[in-house]
ZAMARGU-4260 file (C-alpha; in steps of 0.2 Angstrom, whole numbers, plus 5000, padded with zeros to 4 digits):
<rodrens>
0) 4994/4875/5090 | 5007/4864/5099 | 5017/4881/5092 | 5006/4894/5099 | 5003/4885/5115
5) 5021/4884/5120 | 5023/4904/5113 | 5009/4908/5126 | 5016/4897/5139 | 5032/4908/5137
10) 5022/4924/5137 | 5017/4921/5154 | 5031/4913/5161 | 5044/4925/5157 | 5046/4936/5172
15) 5060/4949/5167 | 5062/4965/5179 | 5054/4981/5172 | 5066/4995/5167 | 5064/5011/5161
20) 5076/5025/5151 | 5075/5044/5152 | 5085/5057/5144 | 5086/5076/5138 | 5083/5082/5119
25) 5093/5098/5116 | 5096/5109/5101 | 5115/5106/5094 | 5117/5126/5091 | 5107/5134/5105
30) 5108/5121/5118 | 5091/5122/5125 | 5080/5110/5128 | 5066/5103/5115 | 5049/5103/5119
35) 5037/5088/5108 | 5050/5080/5101 | 5045/5061/5096 | 5053/5047/5104 | 5050/5029/5098
40) 5058/5011/5099 | 5055/5003/5083 | 5056/4986/5089 | 5045/4989/5104 | 5032/5000/5095
45) 5033/5010/5110 | 5037/5029/5113 | 5034/5046/5120 | 5036/5064/5119 | 5047/5077/5129
50) 5041/5091/5140 | 5043/5110/5139 | 5061/5107/5145 | 5066/5093/5133 | 5066/5078/5146
55) 5057/5062/5142 | 5054/5045/5154 | 5048/5029/5146 | 5044/5014/5158 | 5041/4995/5157
60) 5052/4991/5145 | 5062/4972/5141 | 5079/4970/5143 | 5090/4971/5127 | 5097/4982/5112
65) 5086/4992/5104 | 5083/5005/5091 | 5078/5022/5096 | 5072/5035/5085 | 5071/5055/5090
70) 5063/5065/5077 | 5055/5084/5077 | 5050/5094/5061 | 5064/5106/5054 | 5077/5094/5063
75) 5088/5079/5057 | 5081/5064/5062 | 5093/5052/5073 | 5095/5033/5075 | 5102/5027/5091
80) 5107/5009/5098 | 5102/5009/5116 | 5104/4993/5128 | 5093/4992/5142 | 5093/4991/5156
85) 5101/5009/5156 | 5106/5019/5170 | 5112/5034/5162 | 5103/5049/5158 | 5104/5051/5140
90) 5108/5069/5133 | 5103/5069/5114 | 5108/5083/5102 | 5100/5086/5087 | 5105/5096/5071
95) 5093/5107/5064 | 5087/5103/5046 | 5078/5109/5031 | 5076/5089/5026 | 5059/5083/5029
100) 5058/5071/5044 | 5060/5053/5041 | 5049/5040/5043 | 5052/5020/5049 | 5051/5008/5036
105) 5040/4993/5043 | 5039/4984/5026 | 5057/4979/5027 | 5061/4965/5039 | 5074/4976/5051
110) 5063/4994/5054 | 5077/5006/5050 | 5076/5025/5042 | 5075/5025/5026 | 5092/5033/5024
115) 5099/5016/5034 | 5090/5004/5022 | 5098/4994/5009 | 5082/4992/4999 | 5076/5008/4993
120) 5059/5009/4999 | 5045/5024/4995 | 5034/5028/5009 | 5021/5043/5010 | 5007/5047/5022
125) 4990/5045/5018 | 4987/5063/5026 | 4998/5071/5010 | 4989/5060/4997 | 4972/5065/5004
130) 4979/5084/5005 | 4982/5083/4984 | 4965/5079/4982 | 4964/5060/4980 | 4947/5052/4981
135) 4951/5037/4986 | 4967/5025/4991 | 4969/5019/4972 | 4969/5036/4965 | 4980/5043/4979
140) 4995/5030/4976 | 4997/5037/4959 | 5007/5052/4966 | 5021/5039/4970 | 5034/5039/4958
145) 5034/5021/4949 | 5016/5018/4955 | 5000/5019/4944 | 4982/5010/4945 | 4973/5002/4932
150) 4956/5009/4935 | 4938/5004/4929 | 4929/5021/4933 | 4934/5028/4951 | 4929/5014/4963
155) 4939/4999/4955 | 4957/5001/4953 | 4973/4990/4956 | 4991/4995/4960 | 5004/4994/4946
160) 5023/4995/4951 | 5035/4998/4938 | 5022/4990/4924 | 5016/4975/4933 | 4999/4973/4943
165) 4986/4960/4946 | 4995/4945/4956 | 5011/4951/4950 | 5011/4964/4965 | 5007/4959/4985
170) 4995/4970/4995 | 4998/4970/5014 | 4986/4976/5026 | 4987/4976/5046 | 5003/4965/5045
175) 4995/4952/5034 | 4993/4947/5015 | 4977/4953/5007 | 4967/4941/4997 | 4951/4947/4988
180) 4951/4939/4972 | 4963/4949/4964 | 4965/4939/4948 | 4950/4949/4942 | 4954/4963/4930
185) 4938/4972/4938 | 4943/4967/4954 | 4949/4981/4965 | 4960/4985/4980 | 4943/4983/4993
190) 4952/4994/5005 | 4949/5011/5011 | 4961/5025/5018 | 4952/5028/5033 | 4964/5022/5048
195) 4979/5020/5037 | 4994/5032/5042 | 5005/5028/5027 | 5008/5018/5012 | 5024/5011/5007
200) 5032/5003/4991 | 5044/4990/4987 | 5047/4991/4969 | 5054/4974/4962 | 5055/4956/4968
205) 5051/4953/4986 | 5048/4935/4987 | 5061/4934/4999 | 5050/4942/5012 | 5033/4938/5006
210) 5033/4923/4995 | 5022/4921/4978 | 5013/4937/4970 | 5027/4948/4976 | 5037/4945/4960
215) 5031/4964/4955 | 5034/4972/4972 | 5024/4975/4987 | 5010/4990/4993 | 5012/4990/5013
220) 4999/5000/5023 | 5003/5004/5039 | 4987/5005/5050 | 4987/5021/5062 | 4997/5020/5077
225) 4986/5019/5094 | 4987/5033/5106 | 5002/5039/5115 | 5003/5031/5134 | 4989/5038/5146
230) 4983/5048/5133 | 4965/5050/5124 | 4960/5058/5108 | 4947/5057/5095 | 4943/5067/5079
235) 4930/5067/5064 | 4931/5075/5047 | 4921/5076/5031 | 4927/5078/5015 | 4916/5085/4998
240) 4920/5082/4981 | 4912/5094/4967 | 4915/5083/4952 | 4906/5066/4958 | 4895/5077/4971
245) 4901/5064/4983 | 4908/5064/5000 | 4917/5055/5013 | 4914/5056/5033 | 4926/5049/5046
250) 4926/5049/5064 | 4938/5039/5077 | 4943/5037/5096 | 4959/5029/5104 | 4965/5027/5119
255) 4981/5020/5130 | 4987/5018/5148 | 5002/5011/5152 | 4997/4992/5147 | 4981/4992/5137
260) 4976/5001/5121 | 4962/5003/5109 | 4954/5012/5094 | 4942/5012/5082 | 4937/5022/5067
265) 4921/5023/5055 | 4920/5030/5038 | 4905/5032/5026 | 4909/5037/5007 | 4895/5041/4992
270) 4898/5046/4976 | 4887/5049/4960 | 4894/5044/4942 | 4910/5056/4938 | 4907/5070/4926
275) 4921/5074/4911 | 4918/5088/4902 | 4905/5083/4890 | 4895/5069/4900 | 4893/5059/4916
280) 4899/5040/4916 | 4884/5028/4917 | 4886/5018/4931 | 4903/5024/4940 | 4894/5028/4956
285) 4899/5019/4972 | 4897/5017/4990 | 4907/5014/5004 | 4905/5007/5023 | 4921/5006/5033
290) 4924/5003/5051 | 4942/4997/5059 | 4946/4993/5076 | 4960/4988/5087 | 4966/4983/5105
295) 4984/4982/5111 | 4993/4976/5128 | 5012/4979/5131 | 5019/4974/5147 | 5038/4968/5151
300) 5042/4956/5136 | 5026/4953/5128 | 5016/4964/5116 | 5001/4961/5106 | 4989/4971/5092
305) 4973/4964/5088 | 4966/4972/5072 | 4948/4971/5065 | 4943/4980/5049 | 4926/4977/5039
310) 4922/4986/5023 | 4908/4984/5012 | 4908/4992/4995 | 4893/4993/4981 | 4901/4998/4965
315) 4894/5002/4948 | 4901/4993/4933 | 4902/5004/4919 | 4898/4998/4902 | 4892/5013/4891
320) 4886/5032/4891 | 4870/5030/4895 | 4858/5038/4909 | 4865/5057/4914 | 4859/5058/4934
325) 4867/5061/4953 | 4858/5046/4958 | 4871/5037/4971 | 4862/5021/4968 | 4872/5010/4958
330) 4864/5003/4942 | 4867/4984/4934 | 4878/4978/4932 | 4887/4981/4948 | 4896/4973/4963
335) 4892/4971/4981 | 4910/4965/4991 | 4911/4963/5009 | 4929/4961/5017 | 4934/4955/5033
340) 4951/4956/5039 | 4957/4951/5056 | 4974/4952/5061 | 4986/4947/5076 | 5002/4954/5079
345) 5013/4948/5094 | 5030/4949/5099 | 5040/4940/5113 | 5056/4949/5119 | 5071/4939/5125
350) 5088/4947/5130 | 5096/4953/5115 | 5082/4943/5103 | 5063/4941/5099 | 5050/4932/5092
355) 5038/4939/5081 | 5021/4931/5074 | 5008/4937/5064 | 4992/4928/5062 | 4979/4934/5048
360) 4962/4928/5044 | 4952/4936/5028 | 4934/4934/5023 | 4931/4940/5006 | 4912/4939/5000
365) 4910/4944/4982 | 4893/4947/4975 | 4890/4953/4956 | 4873/4958/4949 | 4868/4956/4931
370) 4851/4965/4924 | 4845/4949/4917 | 4844/4942/4935 | 4831/4953/4940 | 4812/4948/4940
375) 4805/4965/4933 | 4807/4968/4915 | 4806/4987/4917 | 4821/4991/4927 | 4836/4998/4919
380) 4836/5014/4929 | 4828/5006/4944 | 4837/5008/4961 | 4839/4990/4970 | 4841/4993/4987
385) 4830/4977/4994 | 4844/4966/4988 | 4838/4951/4999 | 4825/4949/4982 | 4840/4948/4970
390) 4850/4932/4966 | 4869/4935/4962 | 4873/4929/4944 | 4892/4928/4952 | 4895/4926/4969
395) 4911/4918/4977 | 4917/4917/4996 | 4936/4918/4997 | 4944/4910/5015 | 4961/4912/5019
400) 4972/4910/5034 | 4990/4915/5036 | 5003/4913/5047 | 5020/4924/5047 | 5033/4917/5062
405) 5051/4927/5063 | 5064/4924/5077 | 5078/4938/5076 | 5094/4931/5083 | 5105/4939/5094
410) 5116/4950/5087 | 5133/4943/5083 | 5147/4956/5078 | 5140/4965/5064 | 5127/4953/5058
415) 5109/4955/5062 | 5099/4939/5056 | 5081/4935/5055 | 5075/4919/5052 | 5056/4913/5048
420) 5042/4902/5042 | 5025/4909/5033 | 5012/4900/5025 | 4992/4902/5020 | 4976/4891/5018
425) 4964/4895/5006 | 4949/4892/4999 | 4937/4897/4988 | 4918/4893/4986 | 4903/4896/4973
430) 4887/4899/4976 | 4883/4910/4960 | 4875/4902/4944 | 4889/4910/4936 | 4906/4902/4939
435) 4923/4911/4936 | 4935/4899/4946 | 4931/4883/4953 | 4930/4879/4970 | 4948/4874/4976
440) 4958/4875/4991 | 4977/4882/4989 | 4989/4878/5002 | 5007/4890/5004 | 5022/4887/5015
445) 5038/4896/5014 | 5056/4896/5026 | 5067/4910/5024 | 5083/4917/5031 | 5089/4936/5029
450) 5105/4946/5037 | 5110/4963/5039 | 5129/4966/5040 | 5137/4981/5046 | 5154/4985/5040
455) 5164/5001/5042 | 5160/5008/5025 | 5145/4997/5017 | 5130/4988/5024 | 5126/4969/5015
460) 5108/4963/5016 | 5107/4945/5010 | 5093/4931/5011 | 5086/4915/5004 | 5068/4907/5004
465) 5062/4891/4998 | 5043/4890/4995 | 5029/4876/4990 | 5012/4881/4983 | 4998/4867/4981
470) 4982/4870/4971 | 4969/4857/4973 | 4952/4861/4963 | 4936/4854/4960 | 4938/4849/4943
475) 4953/4837/4948 | 4967/4847/4945 | 4979/4846/4959 | 4996/4856/4956 | 5013/4859/4966
480) 5023/4873/4963 | 5041/4875/4970 | 5052/4888/4969 | 5068/4895/4976 | 5074/4912/4979
485) 5087/4926/4985 | 5091/4943/4986 | 5109/4951/4988 | 5110/4971/4994 | 5122/4985/4996
490) 5123/5003/5002 | 5137/5013/5004 | 5141/5032/5001 | 5151/5034/4989 | 5156/5052/4990
495) 5151/5066/5003 | 5132/5065/5003 | 5130/5052/4989 | 5122/5036/4995 | 5121/5021/4982
500) 5110/5006/4983 | 5113/4990/4972 | 5100/4975/4975 | 5097/4960/4965 | 5086/4950/4969
505) 5073/4935/4962 | 5055/4932/4963 | 5043/4920/4957 | 5023/4920/4955 | 5012/4901/4953
510) 4998/4903/4940 | 4981/4909/4949 | 4966/4898/4948 | 4960/4910/4932 | 4976/4905/4922
515) 4975/4887/4926 | 4956/4884/4925 | 4947/4896/4915 | 4933/4890/4904 | 4918/4902/4900
520) 4913/4920/4895 | 4920/4935/4906 | 4906/4948/4905 | 4915/4961/4910 | 4928/4957/4897
525) 4918/4953/4883 | 4929/4938/4880 | 4929/4919/4883 | 4945/4913/4892 | 4952/4895/4891
530) 4964/4893/4906 | 4979/4881/4904 | 4983/4869/4918 | 5002/4865/4910 | 5007/4882/4914
535) 5023/4884/4924 | 5027/4896/4937 | 5033/4913/4933 | 5053/4916/4938 | 5059/4932/4938
540) 5078/4942/4941 | 5079/4961/4943 | 5092/4972/4945 | 5093/4988/4954 | 5103/5002/4956
545) 5098/5018/4966 | 5108/5035/4968 | 5104/5049/4979 | 5112/5065/4983 | 5107/5077/5000
550) 5113/5091/5007 | 5103/5106/5015 | 5098/5114/4999 | 5094/5100/4987 | 5090/5082/4985
555) 5092/5072/4969 | 5089/5052/4967 | 5089/5042/4952 | 5084/5025/4950 | 5086/5010/4936
560) 5080/4994/4935 | 5082/4978/4924 | 5068/4965/4926 | 5069/4949/4917 | 5053/4936/4918
565) 5054/4918/4912 | 5038/4910/4909 | 5027/4928/4908 | 5007/4922/4908 | 4997/4932/4896
570) 4981/4932/4886 | 4981/4929/4868 | 4965/4927/4855 | 4965/4910/4845 | 4953/4919/4831
575) 4939/4909/4837 | 4922/4914/4844 | 4909/4905/4856 | 4892/4913/4857 | 4899/4930/4848
580) 4914/4931/4862 | 4932/4929/4855 | 4941/4915/4864 | 4957/4921/4873 | 4969/4907/4877
585) 4983/4909/4892 | 4999/4908/4885 | 5017/4910/4890 | 5033/4918/4886 | 5049/4929/4892
590) 5047/4946/4893 | 5058/4961/4901 | 5054/4977/4908 | 5066/4992/4912 | 5064/5009/4917
595) 5065/5020/4932 | 5063/5036/4941 | 5072/5053/4943 | 5069/5066/4956 | 5075/5082/4961
600) 5069/5091/4977 | 5076/5110/4979 | 5073/5119/4997 | 5085/5133/4997 | 5092/5136/5015
605) 5088/5150/5021 | 5073/5150/5014 | 5067/5131/5019 | 5048/5138/5015 | 5049/5134/4996
610) 5051/5117/4988 | 5053/5114/4971 | 5051/5094/4967 | 5051/5086/4950 | 5051/5067/4945
615) 5051/5057/4930 | 5046/5039/4929 | 5047/5027/4911 | 5045/5008/4910 | 5046/4998/4895
620) 5038/4978/4895 | 5043/4967/4880 | 5041/4949/4875 | 5055/4941/4869 | 5046/4940/4853
625) 5049/4960/4852 | 5031/4963/4854 | 5026/4976/4869 | 5016/4971/4884 | 4999/4977/4889
630) 4994/4989/4902 | 5012/4997/4903 | 5011/5016/4910 | 5014/5030/4901 | 5029/5041/4904
635) 5026/5055/4914 | 5035/5070/4922 | 5028/5078/4938 | 5033/5096/4942 | 5027/5104/4959
640) 5031/5121/4968 | 5024/5120/4987 | 5027/5133/5002 | 5025/5130/5019 | 5021/5146/5032
645) 5016/5147/5047 | 5007/5164/5054 | 5000/5168/5073 | 4982/5162/5068 | 4988/5147/5056
650) 5002/5134/5059 | 5008/5118/5046 | 5002/5129/5032 | 5005/5125/5016 | 5000/5130/4997
655) 5005/5120/4980 | 5003/5118/4962 | 5008/5104/4953 | 5008/5100/4934 | 5007/5081/4927
660) 5013/5079/4909 | 5009/5059/4903 | 5017/5057/4887 | 5012/5047/4872 | 5009/5029/4875
665) 5013/5021/4857 | 5021/5005/4864 | 5005/4996/4865 | 5003/4977/4864 | 4994/4968/4851
670) 4979/4969/4858 | 4978/4989/4863 | 4977/5005/4857 | 4990/5018/4857 | 4985/5033/4869
675) 4989/5051/4867 | 4998/5062/4880 | 4990/5075/4892 | 4992/5087/4905 | 4985/5089/4923
680) 4986/5104/4932 | 4981/5102/4951 | 4983/5116/4966 | 4979/5115/4984 | 4981/5124/4999
685) 4978/5120/5019 | 4984/5121/5037 | 4980/5120/5055 | 4970/5132/5065 | 4962/5133/5082
690) 4943/5133/5086 | 4935/5132/5100 | 4954/5128/5109 | 4956/5113/5098 | 4965/5109/5083
695) 4955/5108/5067 | 4963/5105/5049 | 4956/5114/5034 | 4963/5108/5016 | 4956/5113/4998
700) 4962/5106/4982 | 4958/5104/4963 | 4962/5092/4951 | 4962/5093/4932 | 4958/5111/4935
705) 4957/5114/4915 | 4944/5103/4914 | 4955/5092/4901 | 4947/5078/4891 | 4959/5064/4890
710) 4960/5046/4894 | 4973/5036/4905 | 4983/5019/4896 | 4979/5010/4911 | 4959/5013/4910
715) 4948/4999/4907 | 4935/5011/4898 | 4949/5016/4886 | 4943/5003/4873 | 4926/5012/4873
720) 4933/5029/4871 | 4926/5035/4889 | 4936/5049/4896 | 4945/5048/4913 | 4938/5062/4927
725) 4936/5080/4923 | 4939/5094/4934 | 4936/5091/4952 | 4937/5102/4968 | 4938/5094/4985
730) 4936/5102/5002 | 4939/5095/5017 | 4938/5097/5036 | 4946/5086/5052 | 4944/5092/5069
735) 4952/5086/5086 | 4942/5083/5101
</rodrens>
């Protein structure tokens, strides 16, 4: 609290002069001013657009050195270092380019364009994921190369990055780490894509930036931006999904003036059981309600952004093929989960330096209901809307407070440096009859330093970090885990239009409560799990090499990685049973994962409207005893043909057809079955129209158009031979108010 009081005092007493910057954006070839070009200061999170003559003005800027991005569709994004105050009238030239406009990478500390970033980060907009017919966020992220999802039906999914998942992948939302009992195989994200602008994926250990649980990578969700200064906008949208006869509705409004900003967005989605070619998969139905709100303030040397998100999901847990209906109310067993996420992201600007502090609080209320806890004997297909009369078999409340404070030092020659401290206090409390994990308190603290060094022909990023995690349980288990980690990366242009990135990094993961303390039957997995209090910290080291070629006609990349993990934790049956459930113990062994991604994007000039895209991804995971790791995605190849068009009655029009080929997965663990290969065909089209002088976006897409029967290797319904979803047609419309 003392630190917070000092920071707030600084925010009030810093009285720097207000500054402004103005300029003009022109086309390099024609010399004409460009209208509606985006100008954005990455560190200040403040921007504007040019007028019809290409002129712009931004005021209320603090003194210092800042990165300014200038971006416009059809032109190469430009990154400029600007010193404020600046009395010049900037004249900026943009070069026409068929290469798609770059976004700002938020998940890495220096907020660079990907072309300037030392670490390879994948970024994709949620708008593009939805245009491909994604039914929810968990399904949408599987369109990113190197990313898959472990699923239980449609509603429960968790990210897999290069073969690692669960507590080995960290999820960030609203700038804070998400904690929602992610140790459980049937515990999904608990997040909705509504109000999320883009998704970034760091593949590989990111413990330097994020601490424990970032051993396998990070899924970073960027919330939607506030409205531009002195503007207001609203929208509503609706989507229909033929396979589940489901819908998703969304409405939002945001407004900003020079200092204050606010926004809110609500979403409601309901789906019945998904359908395969031959049957409906009973109890994959679900209902989700989501509300997001934000308030921002910025003046002179201080800016702050407060966000709140509440998400309530009622999710059916499928067990076998039974009732065939289009009901949307889940049967037993089902989950009722409420997630509250509060975040406060603030920055104090000084001359040539800044202090960022992010505070978060996550309250996860998880209830699971089973059939035998219902009083009525004849209730197999009964809808249970009055939950007050039901007793949750499992009821856990997880409360997490976390903080992240970083200071960006004044730039010293070629060095940009950030130092910081991060931490977390977490309590888990049981209220139900069953107990998966005991009541416990977890405390984290980590200190870090990282630098970006700009040499003439090469960029270098390096850093180091120390972490401590303490776990104290009601069963008298008290454990301390310590880890020291580092990272070193290089980026250079090895030839004309060819960029090379080499990153070396270590990461760690402390054992979670389930792995340390489990002692009971897990109904969803039909096994009796016994924890191991003597487990050590997982520690890994990964080398990652990325090569990228890019010109006006072709983009090509190849990424390769090798990931060595010491003390990899896994479940193994011991051959005994308790009450008919096989007993599984948590054990450790060293493991290795290796593979990569290859991609090609052809956009021949001058027919820039044509895009031919292809990507291949592969990963292999083995223990040191040469047995394969579980839940490793099968190799896959995606080919997409996409066209873009514009007419007098439509703009930003597009159409695509995609074939994703997933190969056989014969490299199964000892407790898995192999999976056959399959091909999935999808297609879609859409564009923006003027309706009543307002802009409307209409999209139509179809997935699994041939109604293929298949089972994904990462489906938790695979052991029961239950197929994944069949043909689905999605129709969506969004209207700007």
